[in-house]
C-alpha positions as CSV (number, residue, x, y, z in Angstrom):
1,M,0.1,0.1,-0.1
2,K,1.5,3.4,-0.8
3,I,0.5,6.1,1.7
4,A,1.2,9.8,0.9
5,I,1.2,12.3,3.6
6,I,1.1,15.9,2.3
7,G,2.8,18.3,4.7
8,A,5.9,17.7,7.0
9,G,4.6,19.8,9.9
10,A,3.6,18.6,13.2
11,A,0.5,16.6,12.1
12,G,2.1,15.1,9.1
13,C,5.4,14.1,10.7
14,F,3.4,12.9,13.8
15,A,1.3,10.7,11.9
16,A,4.1,9.2,9.8
17,A,6.0,8.4,12.9
18,N,2.8,6.4,14.1
19,I,2.4,4.3,10.9
20,P,4.4,1.0,11.9
21,Y,6.8,-0.2,9.3
22,H,5.1,-3.1,7.1
23,P,7.4,-4.5,4.2
24,D,4.2,-4.1,1.8
25,N,3.8,-0.4,2.7
26,E,5.5,2.8,1.4
27,V,5.1,5.9,3.3
28,V,6.3,9.0,1.7
29,V,5.7,12.6,3.1
30,F,5.8,15.4,0.6
31,E,6.9,19.0,1.9
32,K,6.3,22.0,-0.2
33,A,9.4,23.7,1.7
34,A,12.8,22.7,2.1
35,R,12.7,21.7,5.6
36,A,10.4,19.7,8.0
37,M,8.6,20.8,11.1
38,Q,9.4,24.5,11.0
39,K,6.7,25.6,13.0
40,I,7.7,23.2,15.8
41,K,11.3,24.7,15.5
42,V,10.3,28.3,16.0
43,S,7.2,27.8,18.6
44,G,7.5,29.0,22.1
45,G,10.5,31.1,21.5
46,G,12.4,28.1,20.2
47,R,11.3,25.9,23.2
48,C,8.4,24.2,21.5
49,N,5.0,24.4,23.7
50,V,4.2,20.8,23.2
51,T,1.0,20.6,24.8
52,H,-0.9,21.7,28.0
53,A,-1.5,20.0,31.4
54,C,-5.1,20.1,31.0
55,F,-6.1,16.5,31.3
56,D,-10.2,16.7,31.4
57,V,-11.4,16.4,28.0
58,A,-14.4,18.5,28.9
59,D,-12.2,21.3,30.2
60,L,-9.6,20.7,27.2
61,V,-12.3,21.4,24.3
62,E,-13.0,24.8,25.9
63,K,-9.5,25.9,24.8
64,Y,-10.6,25.8,21.1
65,P,-12.9,28.5,19.7
66,R,-13.6,26.2,16.9
67,G,-14.0,22.3,16.5
68,K,-15.3,21.2,20.1
69,Q,-17.8,18.7,18.7
70,L,-14.9,16.7,16.8
71,L,-12.3,17.2,19.8
72,R,-14.8,15.8,22.1
73,K,-14.4,12.4,20.3
74,T,-10.8,12.8,19.2
75,F,-9.6,13.6,22.6
76,H,-10.9,10.4,24.2
77,Q,-8.5,8.5,21.6
78,F,-5.5,10.4,22.2
79,N,-4.9,13.5,24.7
80,P,-2.2,15.2,26.6
81,K,-1.5,12.4,28.9
82,D,-0.9,10.1,25.7
83,T,1.2,12.9,24.3
84,I,3.3,13.0,27.4
85,A,3.7,9.1,27.4
86,W,4.5,9.0,23.6
87,F,7.5,11.3,24.2
88,E,8.6,9.9,27.5
89,K,8.7,6.4,26.0
90,R,11.2,7.6,23.5
91,G,13.2,9.3,26.1
92,V,11.8,12.9,26.2
93,N,10.5,14.2,29.2
94,L,8.1,17.1,29.4
95,K,7.8,19.6,32.3
96,E,5.0,21.6,33.3
97,E,5.1,25.5,33.8
98,S,3.0,27.3,36.3
99,D,0.5,28.2,33.8
100,G,0.1,24.7,32.5
101,R,2.2,24.8,29.2
102,M,4.5,21.9,28.9
103,F,8.0,21.9,27.3
104,P,10.7,19.4,26.7
105,D,13.0,19.6,29.9
106,T,15.8,20.8,27.4
107,D,14.0,23.8,26.6
108,D,15.0,23.1,23.0
109,S,12.3,22.5,20.4
110,Q,14.9,20.4,18.5
111,T,14.5,17.8,20.9
112,I,10.9,17.2,19.8
113,I,11.9,17.6,16.3
114,D,14.7,14.9,16.7
115,C,12.3,12.5,18.5
116,I,9.6,12.4,16.0
117,W,12.2,12.5,13.1
118,G,14.0,9.6,14.6
119,E,10.6,7.6,14.9
120,M,10.0,8.5,11.2
121,M,13.3,7.0,10.2
122,R,12.8,4.0,12.4
123,Q,9.5,3.3,10.6
124,K,11.3,3.9,7.2
125,V,9.4,7.0,6.3
126,Q,10.6,8.6,3.1
127,V,10.5,12.4,3.0
128,R,10.6,14.3,-0.3
129,F,11.0,18.4,0.0
130,S,10.1,21.1,-2.6
131,K,7.0,19.0,-3.5
132,G,4.0,21.5,-3.7
133,V,0.7,19.9,-4.7
134,I,-1.3,21.4,-7.3
135,K,-4.0,18.7,-8.0
136,I,-5.4,15.3,-6.6
137,E,-7.0,13.0,-9.2
138,A,-9.2,10.2,-8.5
139,K,-7.9,7.0,-10.4
140,D,-10.3,4.1,-9.8
141,A,-9.5,3.2,-6.0
142,Q,-6.2,5.2,-5.9
143,Y,-5.3,8.9,-6.2
144,L,-2.9,10.5,-8.5
145,I,-0.9,13.5,-7.0
146,H,0.2,16.1,-9.2
147,F,3.1,18.2,-8.0
148,A,4.2,21.8,-9.3
149,D,7.5,20.3,-10.4
150,K,5.4,18.2,-13.0
151,S,6.3,15.0,-11.1
152,Q,3.4,12.7,-10.0
153,Y,2.7,10.0,-7.4
154,L,0.1,7.5,-7.3
155,A,-1.2,6.7,-3.8
156,D,-3.8,4.2,-2.1
157,K,-4.2,6.6,1.0
158,I,-3.5,10.3,1.4
159,L,-3.3,12.2,4.6
160,I,-3.6,15.9,3.9
161,A,-1.8,17.9,6.8
162,T,-0.4,21.0,5.1
163,G,-1.5,23.4,8.0
164,G,-3.8,26.1,7.4
165,F,-3.6,28.5,4.5
166,P,-4.3,32.3,4.9
167,K,-6.2,32.8,1.4
168,L,-9.1,30.6,0.3
169,E,-7.5,30.2,-3.1
170,Q,-4.8,28.2,-1.8
171,Y,-7.2,25.6,-0.7
172,S,-8.5,25.1,-4.5
173,W,-6.8,21.9,-5.0
174,I,-8.5,20.5,-1.9
175,E,-11.9,22.0,-2.9
176,A,-11.6,20.2,-6.5
177,L,-11.6,16.7,-4.7
178,P,-14.3,17.9,-4.1
179,Q,-14.2,19.1,-0.3
180,K,-16.0,21.9,1.0
181,V,-13.8,24.5,3.0
182,E,-14.6,27.1,5.4
183,D,-13.1,30.8,4.4
184,P,-9.9,31.0,6.4
185,V,-9.3,34.1,8.4
186,P,-6.1,34.8,10.9
187,S,-6.3,33.7,14.3
188,L,-3.8,34.4,17.1
189,F,-2.5,37.6,16.1
190,T,-1.3,40.9,18.0
191,F,-3.1,44.1,17.8
192,N,-1.5,47.1,16.1
193,L,-1.8,50.7,17.5
194,P,0.1,53.0,15.0
195,K,2.1,55.8,16.6
196,H,0.4,55.5,19.8
197,P,2.7,56.7,22.6
198,I,2.1,54.0,24.9
199,T,4.2,51.7,22.2
200,E,7.3,53.5,23.6
201,L,7.1,51.2,26.7
202,M,7.9,48.3,24.5
203,G,9.0,45.1,26.5
204,V,6.9,46.0,29.4
205,V,4.6,43.0,30.7
206,T,1.7,43.0,33.0
207,E,-1.3,41.3,34.0
208,A,-4.5,42.6,32.6
209,S,-8.0,42.0,31.4
210,V,-9.0,42.8,27.9
211,K,-12.2,43.2,26.4
212,I,-13.3,43.8,22.6
213,A,-15.6,46.6,22.8
214,G,-19.2,46.1,21.5
215,T,-18.6,42.1,21.9
216,K,-18.7,39.5,24.6
217,F,-15.1,38.5,24.0
218,R,-12.6,39.1,27.2
219,E,-9.5,37.4,28.2
220,Q,-7.2,37.7,31.1
221,G,-3.5,37.0,31.3
222,P,-0.1,38.6,30.5
223,L,-0.2,41.6,28.4
224,L,3.0,42.6,26.3
225,I,3.6,46.1,25.1
226,T,5.6,46.0,21.7
227,H,6.9,48.6,19.4
228,W,3.6,48.0,17.3
229,G,1.0,47.8,19.9
230,F,-0.1,45.1,22.4
231,S,0.7,41.2,22.3
232,G,1.0,38.5,24.8
233,P,-1.5,35.8,25.9
234,A,-4.4,37.7,26.8
235,I,-4.4,39.6,23.3
236,L,-3.8,36.4,21.5
237,R,-6.6,34.6,23.0
238,C,-8.9,37.7,22.3
239,S,-7.7,37.4,18.7
240,A,-8.6,33.6,18.5
241,W,-11.9,33.8,19.9
242,A,-12.9,36.9,18.0
243,A,-11.1,35.8,14.7
244,R,-14.3,36.0,12.4
245,A,-15.7,39.2,14.3
246,L,-12.4,41.0,13.9
247,S,-12.2,40.1,10.1
248,E,-15.5,41.5,9.5
249,K,-14.3,44.6,11.3
250,N,-11.3,44.8,8.9
251,Y,-9.1,44.8,12.2
252,H,-10.5,48.4,13.2
253,F,-12.0,48.3,16.6
254,N,-11.7,49.5,20.3
255,I,-10.6,47.4,23.2
256,S,-10.9,48.1,26.9
257,I,-8.3,47.2,29.4
258,N,-8.5,46.7,33.0
259,W,-4.9,47.1,34.3
260,L,-5.9,45.4,37.6
261,R,-7.5,42.4,36.2
262,E,-10.7,41.9,38.2
263,A,-10.6,44.8,40.3
264,T,-13.7,46.9,40.5
265,E,-14.3,50.6,40.8
266,Q,-15.5,50.1,44.6
267,D,-12.2,48.3,45.2
268,L,-10.3,50.9,43.8
269,K,-12.1,53.6,45.7
270,E,-11.6,51.9,49.0
271,Q,-7.8,51.4,48.4
272,I,-7.4,55.0,47.3
273,T,-9.2,56.2,50.6
274,T,-6.8,54.1,52.7
275,L,-3.9,55.5,50.9
276,R,-5.1,59.0,51.4
277,Q,-5.9,58.4,55.3
278,Y,-2.5,56.3,56.1
279,E,-0.1,57.4,53.5
280,G,-1.4,60.6,52.3
281,K,2.2,62.3,52.6
282,Q,3.4,59.8,49.9
283,L,4.1,61.1,46.4
284,V,1.9,59.5,44.0
285,A,4.7,59.1,41.2
286,H,6.6,57.2,43.9
287,K,4.1,55.2,45.8
288,N,2.3,52.8,43.3
289,P,0.1,50.6,45.4
290,F,-1.2,48.4,42.5
291,G,1.7,46.3,41.5
292,L,2.1,47.7,38.1
293,P,5.6,47.8,36.2
294,K,7.1,51.2,37.3
295,R,7.3,52.5,33.6
296,L,3.6,51.8,33.0
297,W,2.8,53.4,36.2
298,E,4.8,56.6,35.4
299,Y,3.3,56.6,31.8
300,F,-0.2,56.9,33.5
301,I,0.8,59.6,36.1
302,M,2.2,61.6,33.0
303,R,-0.7,61.0,30.8
304,I,-3.4,62.0,33.4
305,G,-1.5,65.0,34.3
306,I,-0.6,64.4,37.8
307,A,2.2,66.6,39.0
308,E,5.4,65.1,40.0
309,N,5.1,66.7,43.4
310,T,1.5,65.6,44.1
311,R,0.8,63.6,47.5
312,W,-1.7,61.1,47.7
313,G,-3.6,63.2,50.4
314,D,-3.6,66.1,47.9
315,L,-4.8,64.3,44.9
316,P,-7.6,66.3,43.4
317,A,-11.1,64.4,42.9
318,A,-10.9,65.0,39.1
319,Q,-7.7,63.3,38.8
320,Q,-8.4,60.5,41.0
321,N,-11.6,59.6,38.9
322,K,-9.4,59.9,35.8
323,L,-6.9,57.5,37.4
324,I,-9.6,55.1,38.3
325,E,-11.0,55.1,34.9
326,T,-7.6,54.8,33.3
327,L,-6.8,51.8,35.4
328,L,-10.2,50.0,35.1
329,R,-11.4,50.9,31.5
330,D,-8.5,52.1,29.4
331,V,-9.6,52.5,26.0
332,Y,-7.4,51.9,22.7
333,E,-8.3,52.1,19.0
334,V,-6.7,49.1,17.3
335,K,-5.9,49.5,13.6
336,G,-4.6,46.5,12.1
337,K,-2.9,43.1,13.3
338,T,0.4,41.5,13.2
339,T,1.0,37.7,12.3
340,F,3.8,35.9,12.4
341,K,4.3,33.5,9.1
342,E,6.1,30.9,11.1
343,E,3.5,30.6,13.8
344,F,0.6,31.4,11.8
345,V,-2.6,30.0,12.8
346,T,-5.8,29.9,10.8
347,C,-9.6,30.0,11.7
348,G,-11.2,28.0,8.7
349,G,-10.3,24.9,6.6
350,V,-12.0,21.6,5.8
351,L,-15.5,21.3,7.2
352,L,-15.4,18.9,10.2
353,K,-19.0,17.6,9.4
354,D,-17.0,15.9,6.6
355,I,-14.5,14.1,8.8
356,D,-15.1,11.0,10.6
357,P,-13.4,11.6,14.2
358,K,-12.9,8.0,14.7
359,T,-10.5,7.7,11.7
360,M,-10.0,11.3,10.6
361,E,-11.0,10.1,7.1
362,S,-13.2,12.1,4.8
363,R,-16.8,11.0,4.8
364,N,-16.9,12.1,1.2
365,Q,-13.7,10.4,-0.3
366,K,-12.5,7.1,1.0
367,G,-8.8,7.0,1.4
368,I,-8.5,10.7,2.0
369,Y,-7.7,12.0,5.4
370,Y,-7.0,15.2,7.3
371,A,-5.1,16.1,10.3
372,G,-3.8,19.3,12.0
373,E,-4.6,22.8,11.1
374,I,-6.1,22.1,7.7
375,T,-9.2,21.3,9.4
376,D,-11.4,23.9,10.9
377,V,-9.9,23.5,14.5
378,D,-7.8,26.0,16.2
379,G,-7.1,26.8,19.8
380,I,-5.7,29.4,22.0
381,T,-2.3,29.7,23.0
382,G,-0.6,27.3,25.3
383,G,0.2,24.1,23.4
384,F,-3.5,23.4,22.4
385,N,-2.8,23.9,18.4
386,F,0.1,21.2,18.9
387,Q,-2.3,18.7,20.8
388,N,-4.8,18.8,17.9
389,A,-1.8,18.1,15.8
390,W,-0.5,15.2,17.5
391,T,-4.3,13.8,18.2
392,S,-5.6,14.0,14.7
393,G,-2.2,12.7,13.2
394,W,-2.1,9.8,15.8
395,I,-5.8,8.7,14.7
396,A,-5.2,9.1,11.0
397,A,-2.0,6.9,11.4
398,K,-3.8,4.3,13.3
399,S,-6.7,4.1,10.9
400,I,-4.5,4.0,8.0
401,A,-2.2,1.3,9.3
402,N,-5.1,-0.8,10.2
403,Q,-6.3,-1.0,6.8
404,N,-3.4,-3.2,6.0
405,Q,-3.7,-5.7,8.8
């Protein structure tokens, strides 16, 4: 049996690594680029956030803006516990960080790449680079794959694991199978604030709550100020949940930030009243009672117009109210987004109703399988997108392997 895997990313390579060698099989991974597993290489700042220590399936599926119904079934077959066990069995230990993210204990993504690649080689998988697919043609019970370099490959089974594409036209060879595709839009992107003075604080990180104005979307977590705007988990998660809504707004919208996360106006008024009573002689600029980064606090003081020699006991009511409003409901106008090509995540892809979650096989074309981000599944940051890649790749591999037993 000839098995073609299109895409040498996380899902494709993990699937290849899990198809046991059989003398009657030929497993070939075709990759458009010149190297394999490049998203793994750059993820997590080069450390690779392999998965997340979220072991309850009901909780786990809530980390995915799209795909819950399929994932409820796939995660019962292969989940984070299985991922941890798979790598440990091959000598790679994963460690859990305080926020639940899991990394190899080497803190090096190459460890994950080498482990998967080593398993692929043990199973005698072939890998061919610079092989961009332009067409898949049904030939009786087989499929003829046409590549951009004019070469062809006749396969009995095909696993499509290319990752997501940013433009609908890039799915044309999949739609021609035929297969319906949900229009792609970016997910997991940062918010641009062109020429806003807060960007001068680039590098500052603080915990915050971010709400997209006029929507229900709100996220808490670390917020990073960059030279172009806002990033960090709180922002990226907002972008994932609101991916389609923000696309419809053409990425021009307002956000409201609570720099004190869950603090309320009543909380803040009480805290300031206590400050006035017991530490009224302290300078506002020097006494930061809210645990904010020093540069951010100084920026707020300057923006509000509080004089450097103002003491807490003498803070005018108007400036106190302005400070409360700034800390709890700070509004910014977002104009545009920034995505990173290597870590690009899409909302959209192959319709999930057309995929059998027990096998990842197409319900429309027998012998065609899908895994990873090519499907309309995407998660928030924290290792969830990789977990979907491992899960769907593993299920497809087991299904394909069982066909030859």
